[in-house]
Biopython code that builds the backbone (N, CA, C, O; Angstrom):
import numpy as np
from Bio.PDB.StructureBuilder import StructureBuilder

atoms = [
    (1, "MET", "N", (0.827, -1.181, 0.000)),
    (1, "MET", "CA", (0.000, 0.000, 0.000)),
    (1, "MET", "C", (0.868, 1.240, 0.000)),
    (1, "MET", "O", (1.828, 1.352, 0.762)),
    (2, "ASN", "N", (0.520, 2.141, -0.847)),
    (2, "ASN", "CA", (1.220, 3.418, -0.882)),
    (2, "ASN", "C", (0.293, 4.499, -0.343)),
    (2, "ASN", "O", (-0.841, 4.654, -0.798)),
    (3, "PHE", "N", (0.787, 5.224, 0.612)),
    (3, "PHE", "CA", (0.028, 6.336, 1.173)),
    (3, "PHE", "C", (0.704, 7.627, 0.765)),
    (3, "PHE", "O", (1.917, 7.786, 0.896)),
    (4, "SER", "N", (-0.103, 8.542, 0.270)),
    (4, "SER", "CA", (0.447, 9.851, -0.058)),
    (4, "SER", "C", (0.375, 10.740, 1.181)),
    (4, "SER", "O", (-0.245, 10.383, 2.183)),
    (5, "GLY", "N", (1.000, 11.868, 1.097)),
    (5, "GLY", "CA", (0.961, 12.816, 2.204)),
    (5, "GLY", "C", (-0.450, 13.296, 2.490)),
    (5, "GLY", "O", (-0.798, 13.568, 3.639)),
    (6, "LEU", "N", (-1.265, 13.399, 1.446)),
    (6, "LEU", "CA", (-2.652, 13.837, 1.614)),
    (6, "LEU", "C", (-3.467, 12.798, 2.368)),
    (6, "LEU", "O", (-4.291, 13.148, 3.212)),
    (7, "ASP", "N", (-3.241, 11.521, 2.071)),
    (7, "ASP", "CA", (-3.932, 10.458, 2.815)),
    (7, "ASP", "C", (-3.543, 10.473, 4.286)),
    (7, "ASP", "O", (-4.383, 10.245, 5.157)),
    (8, "PHE", "N", (-2.290, 10.737, 4.560)),
    (8, "PHE", "CA", (-1.817, 10.801, 5.938)),
    (8, "PHE", "C", (-2.481, 11.956, 6.672)),
    (8, "PHE", "O", (-2.881, 11.799, 7.825)),
    (9, "VAL", "N", (-2.606, 13.102, 6.035)),
    (9, "VAL", "CA", (-3.248, 14.267, 6.654)),
    (9, "VAL", "C", (-4.717, 13.974, 6.927)),
    (9, "VAL", "O", (-5.226, 14.328, 7.990)),
    (10, "HIS", "N", (-5.402, 13.340, 5.995)),
    (10, "HIS", "CA", (-6.814, 13.016, 6.198)),
    (10, "HIS", "C", (-6.989, 12.003, 7.335)),
    (10, "HIS", "O", (-7.923, 12.120, 8.129)),
    (11, "GLY", "N", (-6.109, 11.024, 7.416)),
    (11, "GLY", "CA", (-6.167, 10.051, 8.502)),
    (11, "GLY", "C", (-5.919, 10.691, 9.854)),
    (11, "GLY", "O", (-6.617, 10.405, 10.826)),
    (12, "CYS", "N", (-4.925, 11.555, 9.910)),
    (12, "CYS", "CA", (-4.637, 12.249, 11.172)),
    (12, "CYS", "C", (-5.775, 13.191, 11.549)),
    (12, "CYS", "O", (-6.050, 13.381, 12.734)),
    (13, "SER", "N", (-6.434, 13.780, 10.563)),
    (13, "SER", "CA", (-7.594, 14.639, 10.845)),
    (13, "SER", "C", (-8.732, 13.830, 11.460)),
    (13, "SER", "O", (-9.400, 14.301, 12.381)),
    (14, "ALA", "N", (-8.954, 12.622, 10.961)),
    (14, "ALA", "CA", (-10.007, 11.773, 11.516)),
    (14, "ALA", "C", (-9.672, 11.344, 12.947)),
    (14, "ALA", "O", (-10.550, 11.318, 13.809)),
    (15, "ILE", "N", (-8.430, 11.016, 13.195)),
    (15, "ILE", "CA", (-8.018, 10.642, 14.554)),
    (15, "ILE", "C", (-8.148, 11.847, 15.486)),
    (15, "ILE", "O", (-8.621, 11.712, 16.614)),
    (16, "GLY", "N", (-7.734, 13.008, 15.023)),
    (16, "GLY", "CA", (-7.850, 14.217, 15.832)),
    (16, "GLY", "C", (-9.295, 14.577, 16.134)),
    (16, "GLY", "O", (-9.601, 15.060, 17.224)),
    (17, "ALA", "N", (-10.190, 14.343, 15.169)),
    (17, "ALA", "CA", (-11.611, 14.614, 15.407)),
    (17, "ALA", "C", (-12.165, 13.683, 16.477)),
    (17, "ALA", "O", (-12.960, 14.098, 17.320)),
    (18, "GLY", "N", (-11.746, 12.432, 16.439)),
    (18, "GLY", "CA", (-12.191, 11.504, 17.478)),
    (18, "GLY", "C", (-11.673, 11.896, 18.847)),
    (18, "GLY", "O", (-12.395, 11.804, 19.840)),
    (19, "LEU", "N", (-10.428, 12.330, 18.901)),
    (19, "LEU", "CA", (-9.865, 12.775, 20.178)),
    (19, "LEU", "C", (-10.538, 14.057, 20.672)),
    (19, "LEU", "O", (-10.707, 14.245, 21.877)),
    (20, "ALA", "N", (-10.914, 14.924, 19.759)),
    (20, "ALA", "CA", (-11.580, 16.170, 20.152)),
    (20, "ALA", "C", (-12.946, 15.893, 20.768)),
    (20, "ALA", "O", (-13.410, 16.656, 21.615)),
    (21, "MET", "N", (-13.585, 14.819, 20.354)),
    (21, "MET", "CA", (-14.902, 14.495, 20.907)),
    (21, "MET", "C", (-14.811, 13.962, 22.339)),
    (21, "MET", "O", (-15.824, 13.877, 23.034)),
    (22, "ILE", "N", (-13.622, 13.608, 22.776)),
    (22, "ILE", "CA", (-13.446, 13.215, 24.174)),
    (22, "ILE", "C", (-13.757, 14.403, 25.088)),
    (22, "ILE", "O", (-14.061, 14.220, 26.266)),
    (23, "ALA", "N", (-13.680, 15.607, 24.547)),
    (23, "ALA", "CA", (-13.989, 16.806, 25.335)),
    (23, "ALA", "C", (-15.444, 16.824, 25.793)),
    (23, "ALA", "O", (-15.796, 17.631, 26.653)),
    (24, "GLY", "N", (-16.290, 15.971, 25.253)),
    (24, "GLY", "CA", (-17.686, 15.918, 25.682)),
    (24, "GLY", "C", (-17.896, 15.171, 26.987)),
    (24, "GLY", "O", (-18.975, 15.253, 27.575)),
    (25, "ILE", "N", (-16.886, 14.443, 27.454)),
    (25, "ILE", "CA", (-17.032, 13.682, 28.689)),
    (25, "ILE", "C", (-17.095, 14.605, 29.895)),
    (25, "ILE", "O", (-17.934, 14.419, 30.777)),
    (26, "GLY", "N", (-16.222, 15.588, 29.939)),
    (26, "GLY", "CA", (-16.164, 16.501, 31.082)),
    (26, "GLY", "C", (-17.461, 17.258, 31.332)),
    (26, "GLY", "O", (-17.968, 17.245, 32.454)),
    (27, "PRO", "N", (-18.012, 17.918, 30.313)),
    (27, "PRO", "CA", (-19.275, 18.623, 30.538)),
    (27, "PRO", "C", (-20.418, 17.688, 30.927)),
    (27, "PRO", "O", (-21.288, 18.070, 31.709)),
    (28, "GLY", "N", (-20.425, 16.488, 30.397)),
    (28, "GLY", "CA", (-21.486, 15.549, 30.760)),
    (28, "GLY", "C", (-21.442, 15.181, 32.230)),
    (28, "GLY", "O", (-22.470, 15.154, 32.907)),
    (29, "VAL", "N", (-20.247, 14.899, 32.716)),
    (29, "VAL", "CA", (-20.089, 14.564, 34.134)),
    (29, "VAL", "C", (-20.404, 15.781, 35.001)),
    (29, "VAL", "O", (-21.108, 15.670, 36.005)),
    (30, "GLY", "N", (-19.882, 16.933, 34.611)),
    (30, "GLY", "CA", (-20.112, 18.152, 35.386)),
    (30, "GLY", "C", (-21.569, 18.547, 35.460)),
    (30, "GLY", "O", (-22.049, 18.959, 36.516)),
    (31, "GLN", "N", (-22.275, 18.428, 34.356)),
    (31, "GLN", "CA", (-23.695, 18.781, 34.356)),
    (31, "GLN", "C", (-24.509, 17.789, 35.166)),
    (31, "GLN", "O", (-25.483, 18.169, 35.815)),
    (32, "GLY", "N", (-24.125, 16.541, 35.135)),
    (32, "GLY", "CA", (-24.820, 15.553, 35.956)),
    (32, "GLY", "C", (-24.644, 15.825, 37.442)),
    (32, "GLY", "O", (-25.593, 15.713, 38.218)),
    (33, "ILE", "N", (-23.440, 16.179, 37.827)),
    (33, "ILE", "CA", (-23.190, 16.505, 39.229)),
    (33, "ILE", "C", (-23.962, 17.756, 39.629)),
    (33, "ILE", "O", (-24.560, 17.801, 40.704)),
    (34, "ALA", "N", (-23.952, 18.776, 38.765)),
    (34, "ALA", "CA", (-24.672, 20.010, 39.071)),
    (34, "ALA", "C", (-26.174, 19.765, 39.188)),
    (34, "ALA", "O", (-26.823, 20.313, 40.079)),
    (35, "ALA", "N", (-26.727, 18.949, 38.301)),
    (35, "ALA", "CA", (-28.162, 18.647, 38.372)),
    (35, "ALA", "C", (-28.490, 17.878, 39.646)),
    (35, "ALA", "O", (-29.533, 18.110, 40.257)),
    (36, "GLY", "N", (-27.616, 16.971, 40.051)),
    (36, "GLY", "CA", (-27.832, 16.217, 41.283)),
    (36, "GLY", "C", (-27.821, 17.113, 42.504)),
    (36, "GLY", "O", (-28.686, 16.999, 43.372)),
    (37, "TYR", "N", (-26.840, 18.006, 42.575)),
    (37, "TYR", "CA", (-26.781, 18.923, 43.699)),
    (37, "TYR", "C", (-27.932, 19.922, 43.669)),
    (37, "TYR", "O", (-28.438, 20.319, 44.718)),
    (38, "GLY", "N", (-28.345, 20.328, 42.468)),
    (38, "GLY", "CA", (-29.499, 21.224, 42.360)),
    (38, "GLY", "C", (-30.771, 20.563, 42.850)),
    (38, "GLY", "O", (-31.562, 21.186, 43.559)),
    (39, "ALA", "N", (-30.976, 19.313, 42.481)),
    (39, "ALA", "CA", (-32.162, 18.587, 42.952)),
    (39, "ALA", "C", (-32.112, 18.391, 44.465)),
    (39, "ALA", "O", (-33.141, 18.477, 45.136)),
    (40, "SER", "N", (-30.940, 18.132, 44.995)),
    (40, "SER", "CA", (-30.785, 17.986, 46.444)),
    (40, "SER", "C", (-31.077, 19.301, 47.162)),
    (40, "SER", "O", (-31.720, 19.312, 48.211)),
    (41, "ALA", "N", (-30.604, 20.401, 46.595)),
    (41, "ALA", "CA", (-30.839, 21.709, 47.212)),
    (41, "ALA", "C", (-32.314, 22.083, 47.177)),
    (41, "ALA", "O", (-32.827, 22.655, 48.139)),
    (42, "VAL", "N", (-33.000, 21.769, 46.090)),
    (42, "VAL", "CA", (-34.434, 22.051, 46.006)),
    (42, "VAL", "C", (-35.192, 21.178, 47.005)),
    (42, "VAL", "O", (-36.183, 21.620, 47.586)),
    (43, "GLY", "N", (-34.740, 19.963, 47.203)),
    (43, "GLY", "CA", (-35.368, 19.080, 48.177)),
    (43, "GLY", "C", (-35.224, 19.602, 49.601)),
    (43, "GLY", "O", (-36.128, 19.442, 50.421)),
    (44, "LYS", "N", (-34.088, 20.225, 49.890)),
    (44, "LYS", "CA", (-33.854, 20.767, 51.225)),
    (44, "LYS", "C", (-34.560, 22.101, 51.449)),
    (44, "LYS", "O", (-34.993, 22.401, 52.562)),
    (45, "ASN", "N", (-34.676, 22.907, 50.379)),
    (45, "ASN", "CA", (-35.283, 24.235, 50.504)),
    (45, "ASN", "C", (-36.182, 24.492, 49.294)),
    (45, "ASN", "O", (-35.755, 25.154, 48.348)),
    (46, "PRO", "N", (-37.413, 23.984, 49.304)),
    (46, "PRO", "CA", (-38.292, 24.146, 48.141)),
    (46, "PRO", "C", (-38.658, 25.600, 47.838)),
    (46, "PRO", "O", (-39.024, 25.919, 46.707)),
    (47, "GLY", "N", (-38.564, 26.465, 48.811)),
    (47, "GLY", "CA", (-38.913, 27.868, 48.586)),
    (47, "GLY", "C", (-37.930, 28.593, 47.686)),
    (47, "GLY", "O", (-38.283, 29.601, 47.074)),
    (48, "ALA", "N", (-36.715, 28.104, 47.595)),
    (48, "ALA", "CA", (-35.684, 28.751, 46.775)),
    (48, "ALA", "C", (-35.515, 28.048, 45.435)),
    (48, "ALA", "O", (-34.451, 28.120, 44.821)),
    (49, "ARG", "N", (-36.566, 27.367, 44.982)),
    (49, "ARG", "CA", (-36.463, 26.569, 43.756)),
    (49, "ARG", "C", (-36.085, 27.402, 42.540)),
    (49, "ARG", "O", (-35.241, 26.978, 41.751)),
    (50, "SER", "N", (-36.686, 28.578, 42.368)),
    (50, "SER", "CA", (-36.397, 29.372, 41.170)),
    (50, "SER", "C", (-34.966, 29.901, 41.180)),
    (50, "SER", "O", (-34.315, 29.930, 40.136)),
    (51, "ASP", "N", (-34.465, 30.320, 42.349)),
    (51, "ASP", "CA", (-33.080, 30.798, 42.424)),
    (51, "ASP", "C", (-32.088, 29.671, 42.158)),
    (51, "ASP", "O", (-31.105, 29.854, 41.440)),
    (52, "ILE", "N", (-32.350, 28.521, 42.735)),
    (52, "ILE", "CA", (-31.452, 27.376, 42.553)),
    (52, "ILE", "C", (-31.451, 26.931, 41.100)),
    (52, "ILE", "O", (-30.395, 26.650, 40.533)),
    (53, "THR", "N", (-32.633, 26.866, 40.496)),
    (53, "THR", "CA", (-32.732, 26.407, 39.109)),
    (53, "THR", "C", (-32.028, 27.368, 38.154)),
    (53, "THR", "O", (-31.313, 26.928, 37.254)),
    (54, "SER", "N", (-32.219, 28.664, 38.338)),
    (54, "SER", "CA", (-31.580, 29.621, 37.428)),
    (54, "SER", "C", (-30.065, 29.596, 37.572)),
    (54, "SER", "O", (-29.351, 29.679, 36.572)),
    (55, "THR", "N", (-29.564, 29.483, 38.790)),
    (55, "THR", "CA", (-28.126, 29.404, 38.991)),
    (55, "THR", "C", (-27.556, 28.118, 38.397)),
    (55, "THR", "O", (-26.493, 28.128, 37.776)),
    (56, "MET", "N", (-28.277, 27.008, 38.596)),
    (56, "MET", "CA", (-27.816, 25.728, 38.065)),
    (56, "MET", "C", (-27.779, 25.756, 36.534)),
    (56, "MET", "O", (-26.815, 25.280, 35.934)),
    (57, "LEU", "N", (-28.803, 26.300, 35.904)),
    (57, "LEU", "CA", (-28.836, 26.341, 34.442)),
    (57, "LEU", "C", (-27.758, 27.248, 33.874)),
    (57, "LEU", "O", (-27.192, 26.950, 32.822)),
    (58, "LEU", "N", (-27.465, 28.350, 34.553)),
    (58, "LEU", "CA", (-26.380, 29.224, 34.103)),
    (58, "LEU", "C", (-25.048, 28.495, 34.185)),
    (58, "LEU", "O", (-24.232, 28.584, 33.267)),
    (59, "GLY", "N", (-24.825, 27.781, 35.269)),
    (59, "GLY", "CA", (-23.585, 27.012, 35.409)),
    (59, "GLY", "C", (-23.462, 25.914, 34.376)),
    (59, "GLY", "O", (-22.371, 25.662, 33.865)),
    (60, "GLN", "N", (-24.566, 25.257, 34.061)),
    (60, "GLN", "CA", (-24.523, 24.203, 33.055)),
    (60, "GLN", "C", (-24.269, 24.766, 31.669)),
    (60, "GLN", "O", (-23.593, 24.133, 30.858)),
    (61, "ALA", "N", (-24.801, 25.944, 31.387)),
    (61, "ALA", "CA", (-24.553, 26.561, 30.078)),
    (61, "ALA", "C", (-23.076, 26.905, 29.922)),
    (61, "ALA", "O", (-22.507, 26.728, 28.844)),
    (62, "VAL", "N", (-22.459, 27.390, 30.983)),
    (62, "VAL", "CA", (-21.029, 27.706, 30.930)),
    (62, "VAL", "C", (-20.208, 26.420, 30.767)),
    (62, "VAL", "O", (-19.236, 26.398, 30.012)),
    (63, "ALA", "N", (-20.593, 25.363, 31.465)),
    (63, "ALA", "CA", (-19.857, 24.103, 31.372)),
    (63, "ALA", "C", (-19.992, 23.470, 29.988)),
    (63, "ALA", "O", (-19.080, 22.780, 29.534)),
    (64, "GLU", "N", (-21.097, 23.695, 29.329)),
    (64, "GLU", "CA", (-21.348, 23.076, 28.025)),
    (64, "GLU", "C", (-20.458, 23.658, 26.932)),
    (64, "GLU", "O", (-20.252, 23.012, 25.904)),
    (65, "THR", "N", (-19.925, 24.865, 27.130)),
    (65, "THR", "CA", (-19.110, 25.477, 26.079)),
    (65, "THR", "C", (-17.884, 24.633, 25.754)),
    (65, "THR", "O", (-17.446, 24.608, 24.603)),
    (66, "THR", "N", (-17.323, 23.942, 26.739)),
    (66, "THR", "CA", (-16.164, 23.084, 26.467)),
    (66, "THR", "C", (-16.524, 21.980, 25.478)),
    (66, "THR", "O", (-15.775, 21.710, 24.539)),
    (67, "GLY", "N", (-17.664, 21.350, 25.694)),
    (67, "GLY", "CA", (-18.108, 20.302, 24.778)),
    (67, "GLY", "C", (-18.401, 20.841, 23.388)),
    (67, "GLY", "O", (-18.110, 20.186, 22.386)),
    (68, "LEU", "N", (-18.979, 22.037, 23.328)),
    (68, "LEU", "CA", (-19.275, 22.629, 22.018)),
    (68, "LEU", "C", (-18.001, 22.998, 21.271)),
    (68, "LEU", "O", (-17.933, 22.849, 20.051)),
    (69, "TYR", "N", (-16.989, 23.482, 21.994)),
    (69, "TYR", "CA", (-15.717, 23.776, 21.335)),
    (69, "TYR", "C", (-15.091, 22.505, 20.775)),
    (69, "TYR", "O", (-14.541, 22.516, 19.673)),
    (70, "GLY", "N", (-15.172, 21.418, 21.522)),
    (70, "GLY", "CA", (-14.668, 20.140, 21.022)),
    (70, "GLY", "C", (-15.406, 19.684, 19.781)),
    (70, "GLY", "O", (-14.794, 19.166, 18.846)),
    (71, "LEU", "N", (-16.730, 19.875, 19.764)),
    (71, "LEU", "CA", (-17.529, 19.509, 18.590)),
    (71, "LEU", "C", (-17.147, 20.351, 17.379)),
    (71, "LEU", "O", (-17.034, 19.828, 16.270)),
    (72, "VAL", "N", (-16.949, 21.639, 17.581)),
    (72, "VAL", "CA", (-16.562, 22.516, 16.475)),
    (72, "VAL", "C", (-15.203, 22.105, 15.911)),
    (72, "VAL", "O", (-15.018, 22.067, 14.694)),
    (73, "VAL", "N", (-14.266, 21.802, 16.786)),
    (73, "VAL", "CA", (-12.948, 21.365, 16.329)),
    (73, "VAL", "C", (-13.060, 20.062, 15.541)),
    (73, "VAL", "O", (-12.412, 19.904, 14.505)),
    (74, "ALA", "N", (-13.882, 19.126, 16.029)),
    (74, "ALA", "CA", (-14.051, 17.855, 15.318)),
    (74, "ALA", "C", (-14.679, 18.063, 13.943)),
    (74, "ALA", "O", (-14.249, 17.442, 12.971)),
    (75, "ILE", "N", (-15.682, 18.921, 13.848)),
    (75, "ILE", "CA", (-16.322, 19.191, 12.556)),
    (75, "ILE", "C", (-15.338, 19.844, 11.595)),
    (75, "ILE", "O", (-15.301, 19.501, 10.413)),
    (76, "ILE", "N", (-14.547, 20.777, 12.093)),
    (76, "ILE", "CA", (-13.558, 21.425, 11.233)),
    (76, "ILE", "C", (-12.541, 20.394, 10.731)),
    (76, "ILE", "O", (-12.186, 20.390, 9.552)),
    (77, "LEU", "N", (-12.078, 19.528, 11.625)),
    (77, "LEU", "CA", (-11.093, 18.528, 11.209)),
    (77, "LEU", "C", (-11.667, 17.533, 10.202)),
    (77, "LEU", "O", (-10.943, 17.053, 9.330)),
    (78, "MET", "N", (-12.951, 17.219, 10.312)),
    (78, "MET", "CA", (-13.542, 16.225, 9.414)),
    (78, "MET", "C", (-13.915, 16.803, 8.058)),
    (78, "MET", "O", (-13.798, 16.112, 7.045)),
    (79, "PHE", "N", (-14.361, 18.054, 8.014)),
    (79, "PHE", "CA", (-14.930, 18.563, 6.770)),
    (79, "PHE", "C", (-14.099, 19.641, 6.077)),
    (79, "PHE", "O", (-14.372, 19.971, 4.923)),
    (80, "VAL", "N", (-13.120, 20.181, 6.734)),
    (80, "VAL", "CA", (-12.252, 21.176, 6.090)),
    (80, "VAL", "C", (-10.953, 20.463, 5.744)),
    (80, "VAL", "O", (-10.157, 20.131, 6.623)),
    (81, "LYS", "N", (-10.757, 20.240, 4.488)),
    (81, "LYS", "CA", (-9.566, 19.520, 4.016)),
    (81, "LYS", "C", (-8.483, 20.547, 3.679)),
    (81, "LYS", "O", (-8.632, 21.309, 2.724)),
    (82, "PRO", "N", (-7.399, 20.575, 4.453)),
    (82, "PRO", "CA", (-6.407, 21.633, 4.269)),
    (82, "PRO", "C", (-5.645, 21.561, 2.949)),
    (82, "PRO", "O", (-5.265, 22.596, 2.401)),
    (83, "PHE", "N", (-5.417, 20.356, 2.433)),
    (83, "PHE", "CA", (-4.628, 20.232, 1.208)),
    (83, "PHE", "C", (-5.409, 19.585, 0.070)),
    (83, "PHE", "O", (-4.829, 19.205, -0.946)),
    (84, "GLY", "N", (-6.735, 19.458, 0.239)),
    (84, "GLY", "CA", (-7.530, 18.737, -0.748)),
    (84, "GLY", "C", (-8.034, 19.565, -1.865)),
    (84, "GLY", "O", (-8.715, 19.055, -2.754)),
]
sb = StructureBuilder()
sb.init_structure("model")
sb.init_model(0)
sb.init_chain("A")
sb.init_seg("    ")
for serial, (resi, resn, name, xyz) in enumerate(atoms, 1):
    if name == "N":
        sb.init_residue(resn, " ", resi, " ")
    sb.init_atom(name, np.array(xyz, "f"), 0.0, 1.0, " ", f" {name:<3s}", serial, name[0])
structure = sb.get_structure()
């Protein structure tokens, strides 16, 4: 088998895209923990439900940006061919 430099770049781009998607693990774990603590806090103090929910959702939105950046990097690596 003969591989050209372009084939090597495309293969490395696919591997890099897969590695970039690993960035989705962190936000998933973090959001799960935040939702668990939010539900626990609402259970302890039901009167503060709206404050707890809004704070929790803001924190989850900030945490999700890491996963979205990983997705954007993966899409760029898969569909933007630098030498093609």
